[in-house]
C-alpha angles and dihedrals in degrees: 000000000000091000098052103018090235117145117245142165129216112229139166111231125190118200117209111246092231092052091048090051090050090061090068132228094288091071116077123193124188137174115278097021116139116256141177109229126188114212112202110213099167142303126282130181125233089249091055090053092048096049099039095094091049092047091049093050091052090047092053096042096064097051122113120221 
């Protein structure tokens, strides 16, 4: 955001009609409103998060230049 310096991404999000109906009539959604969206890219275990830096350092250490 040029005003705040916060990072952001523009995205087009489509909400399933059934999910929108489940929100009830008290919730109003309109184009352009800010939203928090979770993008699922895959599953990782806690152990994989913990050992990722170690695995990456080993991977880089055995390269030839």
